N, C-alpha and C positions, 0 to 999 in steps of 0.2 A: 806490446810487441806482437806482431803477426808472425807466427812460426812458419807460415807458408812463404814468407819473403826471405827466409834464410837467416843466417846468423848475423848479428849486429855487433861484432867484436868478440873478444876472447873470453868474456865473462869475468873480467877483472876490473877493479875500480882504478882510480887515478894512481899512477906509479906502479901498476901491475898487481896491487894487493887486493885481496878479497874484501868486500864491503861487509861490515858488521850488520847483520839483519836488523838489529835494534835501531839502526840509523834510518831505515826506510819507513815511509809513511804513505798512506792513501788519503787523498783529500777529496771530499765530496763538495760539489757546488751546484747550484741551480741557476738557470737563466730563463728569461722570458721568450727567447727565440733561438732558432738554430743559427741564425746569422751572428748574434751576440756570442753564443757558445763557441762557434768556430773562431771568432776573433780572439776570444780569451784563450782558447786552447792553443792556437797557433802562437800567440805571444808567449805563453808559458814555456812551450817547447823551444821556440826560437831563441829565447833568452836563457836557456838551460836551467829554468826554474822547475821544470818537470821533465821526466824522461819520456812520458807518454800521457796523453789525456784521451780518455774514451768519451765520446759524445753519444748519449743515449736519448734519442728524441721521444717525444710523446709520453712523458710521464705526467701523472695527475697529482698535484699537491693540494692537500687540504690542511689549512692552517688558520690560526687566529691572528688578525691584524687590526689594530686600533679598535678592539672590542667586537669585531665581527668575525664570523667563521667564513672563510673564503675557499673557493675551489677553482684552481687555475691549471691550464696546460703549461708545462714547463719542460725544459731540457736539462737533463742531468749530466754533469761533468764528473768524471772519475780520474783524478791525476795520481800518478806515482812519482814520488820525489824523495829527497833526503831531509832529515830533520833540520839540517843547517840552512835549508832554503825556505823554511816555512814563513818567516817574517816577510821576506821579499816577495814570496808568492802571494801571500795575503794582501800585501800592499798593492801589488800589480793588479790583482783581481778587483780590489776596491776602486782602483783608478779607472779601470775599463768598464766596470759594471754599471748598469742603468738603475738598479734597485737602490732604494734608500739604505737598506740593510742587506748587504750581500751575504749569502750563506757560504761559509768556509768552515767545514767540519773536518778535523784531522783524526785519523785512526791509526794506531800503531799496527805494524805487521808483525805477527807473532810467529809465523812460519811461512815458507814459500820456496819456490825453486831457487836454488843457489845461483844458477846461471842467470836467471832473470834478475834477481836482486843485485848481482854483480854488474849486470848491464845497466841497471838504474844508476848505480854508483859511478859507472864509467861515463855516462852521458850527462850526469849532474855532478860534476866535480866539486 
């Protein structure tokens, strides 16, 4: 969420209740192009599978694939969502992704801005 754009709601989850911080997750994904990253990010937000997806261009990934060490330019996606949406989010990413094995890494949120996490819950009911 961009704080310069103003408030996006009253900071409450569905039904006006606060969202339990343990429900929120950060999901890391990589793509081979900005076009693909944008397509995936927009689909996740439009379908309420993620509250926000950051697109970080020009990361370099070094990894082992089929016995060889590879080095490629990629685009990093950082999504904020709720635990209840993880299976659907992963399925959607796999459906839209061009890689044989799409990276979908889920991290718990152990602390964060109460207002921001409530907003995640509000837009990802």
